[in-house]
C-alpha positions as CSV (number, residue, x, y, z in Angstrom):
1,M,163.9,81.0,43.0
2,D,161.1,78.8,41.8
3,T,161.7,75.6,39.8
4,G,160.6,77.1,36.5
5,T,163.0,80.0,36.8
6,H,165.9,77.6,37.7
7,I,165.1,75.5,34.6
8,V,165.2,78.5,32.2
9,M,168.4,79.7,33.9
10,G,169.9,76.3,33.3
11,I,169.0,76.3,29.6
12,A,170.3,79.9,29.3
13,L,173.6,78.8,30.9
14,G,173.8,76.0,28.3
15,G,173.7,78.7,25.6
16,L,176.4,80.7,27.3
17,A,178.6,77.6,27.5
18,M,179.1,77.9,23.7
19,V,181.6,80.6,24.5
20,D,183.9,77.8,25.6
21,P,185.8,76.5,22.4
22,V,186.0,73.0,23.8
23,V,182.2,72.8,24.4
24,A,181.4,74.4,21.1
25,S,183.7,72.0,19.1
26,E,183.1,68.7,20.8
27,P,179.6,67.3,20.4
28,A,179.9,64.9,23.3
29,T,181.1,67.7,25.6
30,M,178.4,70.1,24.4
31,S,175.5,67.6,25.0
32,T,176.8,66.7,28.5
33,V,177.4,70.3,29.5
34,V,173.9,71.3,28.4
35,A,172.5,68.4,30.4
36,G,174.9,69.1,33.3
37,V,174.0,72.8,33.7
38,I,170.3,72.1,33.6
39,V,170.6,69.4,36.3
40,G,173.1,71.6,38.2
41,S,170.5,74.4,38.2
42,L,168.0,72.2,39.9
43,I,169.9,69.7,42.1
44,P,170.2,71.9,45.2
45,D,166.4,71.9,45.6
46,I,166.4,68.1,45.9
47,D,165.7,68.7,49.6
48,T,162.1,69.6,48.6
49,I,161.5,65.9,49.1
50,L,161.7,66.6,52.8
51,K,158.1,67.8,52.5
52,L,157.1,64.1,52.3
53,R,158.3,63.7,55.9
54,N,156.7,66.7,57.6
55,N,156.7,70.5,57.5
56,A,159.0,70.9,60.6
57,V,161.8,68.9,58.9
58,Y,161.3,70.7,55.6
59,I,161.3,74.2,57.3
60,R,164.5,73.4,59.2
61,H,166.4,72.0,56.3
62,H,165.1,73.3,53.0
63,R,167.9,75.4,51.4
64,G,170.1,74.3,54.2
65,I,172.8,71.7,53.7
66,T,172.0,71.2,50.0
67,H,172.8,74.9,49.5
68,S,175.9,74.9,51.7
69,V,179.6,75.4,50.7
70,P,180.3,71.6,50.8
71,A,177.2,70.9,48.6
72,V,178.2,73.5,46.1
73,L,181.5,71.6,45.7
74,L,180.0,68.2,45.9
75,W,177.0,68.5,43.5
76,P,179.1,69.4,40.4
77,L,181.5,66.5,41.0
78,L,178.6,64.0,41.4
79,I,176.9,65.3,38.3
80,T,180.1,65.3,36.3
81,L,180.9,61.7,37.3
82,F,177.4,60.6,36.3
83,F,177.5,62.2,32.8
84,S,181.1,61.1,32.3
85,L,180.0,57.5,32.7
86,I,177.3,58.0,30.0
87,A,179.6,59.9,27.6
88,T,183.1,58.8,28.3
89,E,184.5,61.0,25.5
90,A,183.2,64.2,27.1
91,N,185.8,66.6,28.5
92,F,185.7,66.1,32.3
93,I,187.2,69.4,33.3
94,H,185.0,71.6,31.1
95,L,181.9,69.6,32.1
96,W,182.8,70.0,35.8
97,A,183.5,73.8,35.4
98,W,180.2,74.6,33.7
99,T,178.2,72.3,36.1
100,F,179.9,74.0,39.0
101,L,178.9,77.4,37.7
102,A,175.2,76.2,37.4
103,V,175.1,75.0,41.0
104,F,176.9,78.1,42.3
105,L,174.4,80.4,40.4
106,H,171.4,78.5,41.9
107,V,172.6,79.0,45.4
108,F,173.7,82.6,44.7
109,V,170.4,83.8,43.2
110,D,168.5,82.1,46.1
111,I,170.1,84.4,48.6
112,F,168.3,87.4,47.0
113,N,164.9,86.0,48.0
114,S,163.3,86.7,51.4
115,Y,163.4,83.0,52.2
116,G,167.2,82.9,51.7
117,T,169.6,80.0,52.2
118,Q,172.2,78.7,54.7
119,A,174.8,79.2,52.0
120,L,177.6,79.8,54.6
121,R,177.3,76.4,56.2
122,P,179.4,74.9,57.8
123,F,181.0,78.2,58.8
124,S,177.7,79.7,59.9
125,N,174.1,78.4,60.2
126,K,172.8,81.9,59.6
127,W,170.1,82.3,57.0
128,V,171.4,84.7,54.2
129,A,168.3,86.4,52.8
130,I,168.8,89.7,51.1
131,G,165.1,90.0,50.1
132,V,165.1,92.0,46.9
133,I,163.7,89.4,44.5
134,N,160.5,87.5,44.9
135,T,160.7,83.6,44.9
136,F,159.0,83.9,41.5
137,D,159.9,87.1,39.7
138,P,157.9,87.4,36.5
139,V,160.4,89.9,35.0
140,I,163.4,87.6,35.4
141,F,161.4,84.6,34.0
142,I,160.0,86.6,31.0
143,L,163.5,88.0,30.2
144,H,164.8,84.5,30.1
145,A,161.9,83.3,28.0
146,I,162.5,86.1,25.5
147,A,166.2,85.4,25.3
148,L,165.6,81.6,24.8
149,I,163.1,82.4,22.0
150,I,165.5,84.7,20.3
151,W,168.2,82.0,20.5
152,G,165.7,79.5,19.2
153,I,165.0,81.4,16.1
154,G,168.6,81.6,15.2
155,A,170.4,84.3,17.1
156,D,173.9,83.7,18.5
157,P,173.5,82.1,21.9
158,V,176.6,83.6,23.5
159,Y,175.7,87.2,22.6
160,T,172.0,86.6,23.4
161,I,172.7,85.2,26.9
162,I,175.4,87.8,27.7
163,T,172.9,90.6,26.8
164,L,170.3,88.8,29.0
165,Y,172.7,88.8,32.0
166,I,173.6,92.4,31.5
167,V,169.9,93.4,31.5
168,I,169.2,91.2,34.6
169,F,172.3,92.8,36.4
170,F,170.8,96.2,36.0
171,Y,167.4,94.9,37.1
172,Y,168.9,93.7,40.3
173,V,170.5,97.1,40.9
174,L,167.1,98.7,40.3
175,R,165.6,96.4,42.9
176,F,168.2,97.3,45.5
177,I,167.6,101.0,44.8
178,I,163.8,100.6,45.2
179,K,164.2,98.6,48.4
180,A,166.5,101.2,49.9
181,A,163.8,103.9,49.1
182,V,161.1,101.7,50.7
183,K,163.2,101.2,53.8
184,K,163.8,105.0,54.1
185,A,160.0,105.5,53.8
186,V,159.4,102.9,56.6
187,H,161.8,104.7,58.8
188,F,160.0,107.9,58.2
189,T,156.6,106.3,58.9
190,I,157.8,104.3,62.0
191,P,160.7,106.3,63.4
192,E,160.8,104.2,66.5
193,A,161.4,101.0,64.6
194,T,164.5,99.1,65.6
195,E,164.1,96.2,63.2
196,I,162.6,96.3,59.7
197,I,162.0,93.4,57.4
198,I,161.1,94.4,53.8
199,A,160.2,91.5,51.5
200,P,159.4,91.6,47.8
201,T,156.1,90.4,46.3
202,I,155.3,89.2,42.8
203,R,154.2,92.8,42.0
204,F,157.1,95.1,41.1
205,F,156.2,98.1,43.3
206,Q,154.7,96.3,46.2
207,W,156.6,95.2,49.3
208,R,155.6,93.4,52.5
209,I,156.7,95.1,55.7
210,A,157.2,93.8,59.2
211,A,158.8,96.0,61.7
212,S,159.5,96.0,65.4
213,S,160.1,98.8,68.0
214,E,160.8,98.3,71.7
215,N,157.1,98.1,72.4
216,C,155.2,97.1,69.2
217,H,155.2,95.0,66.1
218,Y,154.0,96.7,62.9
219,V,152.7,95.0,59.7
220,G,152.0,96.7,56.4
221,R,152.8,97.1,52.8
222,A,154.6,99.6,50.7
223,Y,153.3,100.7,47.3
224,G,156.3,102.6,45.9
225,R,157.3,105.0,48.6
226,S,153.8,105.0,50.2
227,V,153.7,102.9,53.4
228,N,150.5,101.6,54.8
229,I,150.5,100.1,58.2
230,Y,147.7,97.6,58.6
231,D,148.3,96.0,62.0
232,R,150.0,97.0,65.2
233,F,150.6,94.5,68.0
234,E,151.8,95.3,71.5
235,R,155.0,93.4,72.4
236,E,154.8,91.6,75.7
237,P,157.0,88.9,77.2
238,M,155.6,85.4,76.8
239,P,154.2,84.1,80.2
240,T,155.9,81.1,81.8
241,S,154.3,77.9,82.9
242,P,155.1,74.2,82.6
243,Q,152.6,73.8,79.8
244,I,154.1,76.6,77.8
245,E,157.7,75.4,78.4
246,V,156.7,72.0,77.1
247,A,155.0,73.5,74.0
248,M,158.0,75.6,73.2
249,S,160.1,72.4,73.2
250,D,157.9,70.8,70.5
251,H,159.7,70.1,67.2
252,N,157.1,72.0,65.2
253,I,157.4,75.1,67.4
254,Q,161.2,74.9,67.4
255,A,161.3,74.6,63.6
256,F,159.2,77.7,63.4
257,T,161.3,79.8,65.7
258,S,164.5,78.7,63.9
259,F,163.1,80.1,60.7
260,S,160.9,83.1,61.6
261,P,162.7,86.3,62.7
262,I,159.6,88.2,63.7
263,Y,156.5,86.8,65.1
264,R,153.9,87.3,67.8
265,W,152.5,84.7,70.3
266,S,149.0,83.8,71.4
267,I,148.1,81.6,74.3
268,S,144.7,80.3,75.1
269,Y,143.2,77.7,77.4
270,I,140.4,75.3,76.6
271,G,139.6,73.6,79.9
272,D,142.9,72.1,81.0
273,L,144.3,72.3,77.5
274,C,146.9,75.0,76.7
275,E,147.3,76.2,73.1
276,V,150.5,78.0,72.2
277,R,150.4,79.7,68.8
278,L,153.2,81.5,67.1
279,I,152.3,83.7,64.1
280,D,154.8,84.9,61.6
281,L,154.2,88.6,60.8
282,R,156.0,88.6,57.4
283,Y,153.3,87.0,55.3
284,R,150.1,88.9,55.9
285,S,147.6,88.1,53.1
286,K,144.1,89.5,52.9
287,G,144.1,90.2,56.6
288,Y,145.2,86.8,57.5
289,Y,148.6,85.5,58.8
290,P,149.0,82.0,57.2
291,F,152.4,80.9,58.5
292,V,151.9,79.6,62.0
293,A,153.1,77.1,64.6
294,V,150.6,75.6,67.1
295,A,151.0,73.1,69.9
296,H,148.4,71.7,72.4
297,V,149.6,70.6,75.8
298,D,147.4,68.9,78.4
299,K,147.5,69.3,82.2
300,D,149.8,66.3,82.5
301,L,152.3,68.1,80.2
302,N,151.7,65.8,77.2
303,I,151.9,67.4,73.7
304,L,148.6,66.2,72.2
305,N,149.2,67.6,68.7
306,S,151.2,70.3,67.0
307,Y,151.7,71.7,63.5
308,T,153.7,74.3,61.6
309,G,153.1,75.5,58.1
310,W,150.9,77.5,55.8
311,I,147.2,77.6,56.8
312,F,144.6,80.0,55.4
313,S,141.6,79.2,57.7
314,E,141.0,78.0,61.2
315,D,139.0,75.0,60.0
316,K,141.9,73.7,58.0
317,L,144.2,74.3,61.0
318,R,141.9,72.2,63.2
319,K,141.9,69.5,60.6
320,K,145.7,69.5,60.4
321,L,145.8,69.3,64.2
322,K,143.0,66.7,64.2
323,F,141.6,68.7,67.1
324,M,138.0,69.8,67.8
325,P,137.5,72.2,70.7
326,N,134.3,70.6,71.8
327,S,135.6,67.0,71.7
């Protein structure tokens, strides 16, 4: 989920913590629990700082180790120790328990996005991405905002937040039902498809579709149960050459392939220069595929430049690569 949603989730969890008699009756414990669950709701996304290094590192590691099983156990302990030093009279066990719940919920809700997490590490490096909730879901955010306002004007926080969670539970069930209906419609539209990726969008009834058969890739959108296929790409094995092999070993290319489950390739030559481009098919936007990886290799098998990330025009891509075709 996005940062804003994690914040309102943390505040809501602070209201639910009032169900705990120790939290409700001890001011020091109450204040540290509220602070702890808000921090716990945000701390797994500390790996966003990896963007400052480069996109390849960020793509490989965001929602990785910081969302893993050891991290879910370690973050609450670190947060609890920190707040216990500030408020020594706070109840350690209750502070830890509520902070643990906040961290766990952060990782848990992230698996329902199409991006997913490596929540099973170290047992598995597989990305767990159920893909029923958009990274920012306006319904979930608005429901939290309404509940917090109701709490703010005097309603009982426990009953308010429990009601909120019940409503959100049924919202998730509804999203699963809708996605299943969309998948069935895609099977009907592309009966030869062997792999189907359905990803939510910010709009309730719209879903992104990327599918593959033995011979083709298909890209489209679903509007309710109506499936529109916009692009169809023939699947061909990537040719082999020393330049292509070097390009595929580049750190940006490898970061892309570790993350993208369905993509097509494009290889072009500019004189002795070989450009290898990989294009993720899941994120088509206004006829453009913005998530790419590109590497340029010269005839001496040197990688001149490479890039992976979100680019919405060729000019911007060339600037990122610091490459001009005529130079």
